C-alpha positions in Angstrom: -10.8 7.4 8.9 -11.6 6.6 5.3 -13.0 9.6 3.5 -13.0 9.4 -0.2 -12.3 13.1 -0.6 -9.2 13.0 1.5 -5.7 12.5 -0.1 -3.4 9.7 0.7 0.3 9.1 1.0 1.1 6.0 -0.9 3.9 3.5 -0.3 4.1 1.1 -3.2 6.8 -1.5 -2.8 8.0 -4.3 -5.0 7.4 -7.8 -3.7 6.4 -11.2 -5.0 3.1 -12.8 -4.2 2.7 -16.3 -2.7 -0.2 -18.0 -4.3 -3.0 -19.3 -2.1 -3.1 -23.0 -1.3 -6.1 -23.3 -3.5 -3.8 -22.7 -6.5 -1.0 -25.1 -5.3 -0.3 -28.8 -5.8 -0.2 -31.5 -3.3 -3.4 -30.4 -1.4 -4.1 -31.9 2.0 -7.4 -32.5 3.8 -6.7 -29.3 5.9 -6.2 -27.4 2.6 -9.6 -28.6 1.4 -11.2 -27.7 4.7 -9.6 -24.2 4.7 -10.9 -23.6 1.2 -14.4 -24.8 2.1 -14.3 -22.5 5.2 -13.2 -19.6 3.0 -15.9 -20.2 0.5 -18.5 -20.4 3.3 -17.2 -17.1 4.9 -17.3 -15.4 1.5 -20.9 -16.5 0.9 -21.9 -15.3 4.4 -20.2 -11.9 3.9 -21.7 -11.5 0.4 -25.2 -11.9 2.0 -24.5 -9.8 5.0 -23.0 -6.7 3.4 -26.3 -4.9 2.8 -27.0 -5.1 6.6 -25.2 -2.3 8.6 -25.0 -4.5 11.7 -21.7 -6.1 12.8 -21.5 -8.0 16.0 -24.9 -6.6 17.0 -23.9 -2.9 16.5 -24.5 -0.4 13.7 -21.5 1.3 12.1 -19.9 4.0 14.2 -22.3 3.4 17.1 -21.2 5.4 20.1 -23.3 3.0 22.3 -20.9 0.2 21.4 -18.8 -0.8 24.4 -15.3 0.8 24.2 -12.4 -1.7 24.3 -10.8 -1.9 27.8 -7.7 0.2 28.3 -4.5 -1.6 28.8 -1.1 -0.1 29.7 1.1 -0.4 26.6 4.3 -0.4 28.7 7.5 1.1 27.4 8.4 1.2 23.7 10.5 -1.8 22.7 12.4 -1.8 19.4 11.6 -4.7 17.1 14.6 -6.2 15.2 14.1 -5.9 11.5 14.1 -9.4 9.8 17.0 -10.0 7.4 14.6 -10.5 4.5 12.6 -7.4 5.1 12.1 -4.7 2.4 12.9 -1.4 4.0 10.5 1.4 3.2 11.9 4.1 5.4 15.0 3.9 7.6 15.1 7.5 8.8 17.6 8.9 6.3 16.0 9.6 3.0 12.8 9.9 0.9 14.8 9.6 -2.3 12.9 6.4 -3.2 9.5 8.1 -2.8 7.6 10.2 -5.2 4.2 11.7 -5.6 1.4 10.2 -7.8 2.5 12.6 -10.5 6.1 11.4 -10.2 7.2 14.6 -8.6 9.5 14.5 -5.5 8.1 13.4 -2.2 6.4 16.3 -0.5 6.2 15.1 3.1 9.1 16.1 5.3 11.8 14.4 7.3 12.0 15.4 11.0 14.8 13.7 12.8 14.6 10.0 12.1 10.9 10.2 11.0 8.8 11.7 8.3 5.8 13.9 8.9 2.5 14.3 7.1 2.3 17.7 5.3 -1.3 18.7 5.0 -2.8 18.4 1.6 0.2 17.1 -0.3 -1.4 14.1 -1.7 -0.3 10.6 -2.7 3.2 9.2 -3.0 3.9 6.0 -4.9 7.3 4.4 -4.6 7.7 1.3 -6.8 5.7 -1.8 -7.6 2.7 -3.2 -5.9 2.0 -5.9 -3.3 -0.5 -8.6 -2.4 -0.2 -10.5 0.9 2.2 -8.7 3.2 3.5 -8.3 6.8 4.0 -4.7 7.5 5.8 -3.1 10.5 5.2 0.6 11.0 5.9 3.0 13.9 3.8 6.2 14.3 3.4 9.1 16.7 0.5 11.5 17.2 1.2 15.2 17.7 2.0 16.5 21.2 0.5 18.6 22.6 -2.7 17.1 21.2 -5.0 19.3 19.2 -8.7 18.6 18.8 -10.8 15.7 20.0 -12.7 12.6 18.8 -11.8 11.9 15.1 -10.1 15.3 14.7 -7.1 14.3 16.7 -4.0 12.6 15.4 -5.9 11.0 12.6 -4.3 9.0 9.8 -4.5 5.4 8.5 -2.7 2.5 7.0 -4.5 1.2 3.9 -4.2 -2.0 1.9 -5.6 -3.1 -1.4 -5.1 0.3 -3.1 -7.0 2.3 -0.4 -9.8 -0.2 0.2 -9.0 -1.7 3.6 -7.9 0.5 6.5 -6.2 0.0 9.9 -7.1 3.2 11.7 -4.5 5.6 13.2 -5.8 7.9 15.8 -4.7 9.5 19.1 -6.9 7.3 21.3 -5.2 8.1 24.6 -8.0 9.6 26.8 -9.8 10.6 23.6 -13.2 8.9 23.3 -14.7 8.2 19.9 -16.8 5.5 18.3 -15.0 2.2 18.9 -14.9 1.1 15.3 -12.9 4.3 14.6 -10.4 4.3 17.3 -6.7 3.5 17.0 -6.1 0.0 15.6 -9.7 -0.5 14.5 -10.4 -2.1 11.2 -12.2 1.1 10.3 -15.9 1.1 10.5 -16.1 -2.6 11.2 -14.2 -4.0 14.1 -12.7 -2.3 17.2 -9.5 -3.6 18.6 -9.8 -6.1 21.5 -8.1 -3.6 23.8 -6.9 0.0 23.7 -3.2 0.0 24.2 -2.6 3.5 23.0 0.4 5.4 24.3 0.3 9.1 25.1 0.6 11.7 22.4 4.2 12.3 21.5 5.2 8.7 22.2 6.1 6.1 19.5 3.6 3.4 18.8 3.9 0.3 16.7 1.7 -1.7 14.3 2.6 -5.1 13.1 0.0 -6.0 10.5 -0.4 -9.2 8.5 -2.7 -8.7 5.6 -4.1 -11.4 3.4 -5.7 -10.0 0.2 -9.1 -11.1 -0.9 -9.5 -13.6 -3.7 -11.9 -13.4 -6.6 -12.9 -15.9 -9.3 -15.5 -15.6 -12.1 -16.4 -12.2 -10.8 -17.3 -13.4 -7.3 -15.6 -13.2 -3.9 -13.8 -16.5 -3.0 -12.2 -15.4 0.2 -12.3 -12.0 2.1 -9.6 -9.7 3.1 -8.1 -10.9 6.5 -6.1 -9.0 9.1 -4.0 -9.9 12.1 -2.9 -6.8 14.0 -0.6 -6.2 16.9 -0.7 -2.7 18.5 2.3 -2.0 20.6 3.0 -5.7 20.7 -0.5 -6.7 21.9 -2.7 -8.8 19.7 -5.8 -6.8 18.9 -7.2 -8.6 15.8 -6.6 -12.3 15.1 -7.3 -13.5 11.6 -10.3 -11.1 11.3 -12.1 -11.2 8.0 -13.6 -7.9 6.7 -17.2 -7.8 5.4 -16.1 -5.6 2.6 -13.9 -2.5 2.0 -13.7 -0.1 5.0 -15.6 3.1 4.6 -17.1 6.0 6.5 -20.8 5.8 7.2 -21.3 3.1 4.5 -21.1 -0.6 4.0 -19.4 -1.0 0.7 -19.6 -4.5 -0.9 -16.5 -6.2 -2.3 -15.8 -5.6 -5.9 -13.3 -7.5 -8.0 -9.8 -5.9 -8.0 -6.2 -6.9 -8.6 -4.3 -8.7 -5.8 -1.2 -6.5 -6.2 -2.1 -3.0 -5.1 -0.5 -0.2 -3.1 -0.1 0.0 0.6 -1.0 3.6 1.6 -0.7 6.1 4.4 -3.4 8.7 4.8 -3.1 12.5 4.8 -5.9 13.5 7.1 -4.5 17.0 7.6 -2.8 16.0 11.0 1.0 16.1 11.4 1.3 12.4 12.3 4.9 11.1 12.1 6.1 7.7 10.9 9.4 5.9 11.1 11.0 2.4 10.8 8.7 1.1 8.1 9.4 -2.3 6.5 7.5 -5.2 5.0 8.0 -8.8 4.1 6.5 -10.7 1.3 4.2 -13.7 2.1 
């Protein structure tokens, strides 16, 4: 859940940015069509942001149908690509530091690290634009709390603007646009493939940063997400930054910004984190 007063654990990793086709040479007809579609989508989003309705439902509606539950099956380790930038391999937080450049304040537990309540943000290097991120996470067991107050965290892109929700959504009803793997406050996942508390879960997230020109949105932030190997968002454009109880319009920002993990005061664990430049 995105709450501006909360603190975030920030992973900021160096990678180069691949320019969009609109900036390249040798454009094809498909390139032109894609650019026109992006511009049309941007115009539609810009006009739709003041309206709180998405897909016929207001934000955080508990009347919105919950995604169908699907058995996630057993955990399957995903091989790390040879060109991946490793963010955490289970052995050290030496490359990580807090926003004030002090040592990383979250703790290693076995081959994972765990949120330490209230310890704040943690930058680790340079910034990124378009990325593919693999991350594994586990909600606490036994579970404590219910609804949004149970195994809550989040993976943020664009310097804290765009969130893929982390939540214990196994037998834990909440508003659909705030459950695990939701694009928070906007789009629920297609299915709920959450595992039980205490079991490892995976996100594979492909993020395309929004583009701006002359102070205007040219193309929106776009996400493709797999939760436990199941496609739950396919090339989904956001209507603006994700937010709690608000529809926030796009505002111009840098393309290269940190990827962040949220400290929501719950001892969520993370491991096997890597990304690839796009």
